Each structure stands twice: as C-alpha cells, then as structure tokens.
Steps between C-alpha positions, in 0.01 A plus 500: 500500500718360218300177468173687437662730246629216303184291514668228704281554821273209610136626458401334832795469744260452785380173346848358517509273802781254424725465808813645322312829455333530838802378704647844543807424283580823308626310191148375410280789407125434410492810289762356254273328247794309321633370829168394618432314156836322531441386857155384408646279224781380732257415771315271262775353295777470772306471824218300352217737618184431310424754226189633673674570828815643331288748296275595776779565748675734245190695414418320169223278371562142378453626149749790562748247615495311164534826314814582714632148438455527133657842480797352706527187268493725191758768624642406828545773750425774238162332459410599853504871407159592361492590138445862424137579477339664196571482128794265422582629160426758225139593418406346161242759397613789309285791374538348147364165608213653688408721195526179282247317713264795544495544120429151431139428365260412780387187315857366521518232764738523786702196404526640146622836648751328730639326178498833305706669779751199510528533126537876488712563806656161594337542840288228666228651693240313722148513366386679833749776432346552163145488643596756766633742236175452292290590792669844571 
C-alpha cells in the first residue's frame, strides 16, 4: 500500500475509534496517519473535545497530542508528516579526526581533546563522541 511505503500509515489504525473513522464513510481512512492527526486536532480545537478524549479516540496519547499540535503550529500541514528517521545531516567524523583523537596522549583530558579537535579541524565534537573514539 502507498501509505505504508511512504511511511504515512498510522501504526495502530485499530485504535482509532473517532466517529468519523468508524462511520463507514470511505473518505475518512484510519490508516492515513496525516488525516488522523489533522482530525484529532480539529476535534479538539474546533469541536471542543477535551485533549485526552481527542487523543484517545484517534489512537494517540495525551503527550502525543501535544507533539502533533506543536508540529502543526511550527509547520502547518507539513508538520503532520513525520520527519524522516535516522541521521539528519552529514557525519562529522572523518578518518583524519579519528586518527587525531586516537593519537592524542592518554593523559590529555577529554575537554582538552575536544578543544584540540576544534582548533585543528574547526569541528565541534561532543565529549561523549571523543570518549567513544578513545574506547575503541
């Protein structure tokens, strides 16, 4: 199905119990995650359904409702489409940076090594990243 292939399928369509989706009207499709999110927000903001009830009847938790609401406030309808999972940008670590960290003296502190990487490569690494490289 196209919704599943594009990552737009509601993970639990069986949990959607809102009247629009169970009335048999073919326009309202519980598997369409974007439509379900929109109707959940509309139920609360237009019809005045309490958040807890709007969320539950659309297969979401109260916390999930607020995440969807925030995404909608931030980006409108486009915010109802889940963001792509996984890495959002390029990987910072190059072989050269890894070699630099591994070659650093063992007595050099992690914060000092983070600063050295920044000075040498213009790259800001998190201290945990440096610690992970050192453990390998």
